[in-house]
C-alpha angles and dihedrals in degrees: 000000000000119000114256118249113253119225119210099220090187090071091050093056116075117240109232124205129204116271089021116139113226134172117233142167122251109240102170139013121193140137093283093058142269125314114214131191105219094167094259126126090273136021119264127237127220108203114220092250089057095057117104092264113036112219094015126107111269110265093208132086138208110286096029119136109225140172115242137177122227109237098171128006091213124029127196090275094042095264127130111254111224137183126207091178094060092040089056093051093048093047088049091054090049090049093051093045090048092050091049092051094045096038093231127155120253128197122215139164118256105232100175148009114225138170107299100010149331134314116220133191112236094159079283133039119291129183128212113192116225093245087060096054118103107219096179091103098033115110109239089005088266129141090223089072091070098057106111092017126116108228135184115250141188119210112240102168137009120189106168091178091063093032089239129146120176119193140179124224092180095056092047091049091049091051093043090051092046092049092045091048092051092049092047094048093052092047098047119098127195111253097026123123117240137177127233146146127257103249102174140359124215135174091261099042147303135289111227120202107224095184101271105021139027120245123200117234104194117215091240088062096051103077141010086233131059116275123185097209135011089240089075088067108022141033130203115274091017115146111233142177116223142168123249103235100173138359118198110194095185095057095025091233124149122198116202136192132203104176090059093071092046123082109281106230091198091069091067098029093111093053091057104034133037134185105271098031117127111229134186123216147141126264109240100175141006128207133176093271098045148300135291117228124202112227104181104287102002140050120236123198122238106194118217089241090060097049095089146347091254125064114277117211097190129014091223089062086069109025136010136192109287097028119132109229137183118213144156125253105247102175140355123204106176093178088057093039091234135131120180124210132198131199090177092057091045092053090046088050090052092049090052090050092052088050093052091047090052091048092050092048091051093047089055089054099040138268119016125211131184089247087056092053093047093047094048092048091047090049090052091050096048102030132230117333117243121234113283092007112140095014118132115249114257094016 
C-alpha cells in the first residue's frame, strides 16, 4: 500500500497582515457584529463600532461581498478582527488618488454649503471652492441648491497627510458637456427628428438643448407664416420636437427646423385657392415692395404695383399691418411657396362685371349706346340724383 500524499493546509490558506484590505463574504449579522469569511483559517469579525456608521444597524446582509481591513490577525476568541469603516476610507482615498492620476470624473453627494464653497461626501470629506462651482443649472444661482444633489467632480488636489481633497465641479461639467457634445454631433443625422428643450429665445431664433449640445432654430424655420418674434411660437423650457437640418462638425453647429415637421400648407394650396379667386385676409407685414397678407395658414404677397390703378409711392399709404384687405389671387407658385395677390386686378374685374351688367340691362330694354353705358356707370358711381338737381335755374 502506497503512502498517502500529505497536503500542507497552511500553504493553501492566505496569510493576512494587519491593515491589509481584503474582500470577504458576510456569513452572519447580529448584535455583536458581522462575521465575514475572508478565506482564512477562521472567519473574521467586524465589531459594531467598525461598521461604516457606528451605532447604526448594519446596512449589509448575509451573502454580501464587502471590502474589509484587517485590524488584528487574532482576536481574544481567536477570530480575525476586521473593520469595514477603515476599509471604506482607505478605498475612498485610493479611488480619489486614482481619479486624480487618470483625470477621470467622479460623482459625489453635496452634504453641506460652507463659507467659500461646498462639502461633498466621497467616502471622505471633499471640498469644492466656490470659484469651481458651475452655477448655470442652479436655481437662483445659489450654492444652497446643490445640497442633496449628486454632482460630477474633477480632483484638483489630494493631501492625505492633511486629510484634504480639493475638487472642481466647473471643470467636470465642462468636460462632461464637451464629451456629450462630441457624442451627439457624431450621432446626429440630417433629416432626423429629435427632441429637446427651449433653452433661450433671441430676436433671430431659439436655442434648443438637445441633451449634450444646443442647436439653433432660426425664426425663419419656426412657422410657414411670418412671425415677428420667436415668443409667438415658443416659450422657455418648452419641450419640442424638431428636425435636424444641418450638422457642421468643424464648427460644432447644429441647425434645426420646426415648420418641417408641421403640415406644409403649400402642398394643398392649389386645392384651396385658384387664380381669379377673391380672398380676404389681414396684412401682417409691409415692406418697400409690397405687403404680406395672412390667408389662414399661409402668407400671400401683395406687390406695391398691384395695390391700386394709380401709382403708389409707399405701401403704408394704402395698407398697414393689421388692416383687413380683399384682393384677387393673381398667381400661385407652390414650388416657390409664393402666392401673388392684386387689388388692382380685382377692381378692374369688378368694373368689367359692372359694364356687363349694364350692357345686359340695356339689351333687355332696347338699343344700347356708349353714352348709355357711360351714363349708367356714372349713375352707379354717384348714386341717384335728387329732384331738381342739375336743372338750370329759371328753366
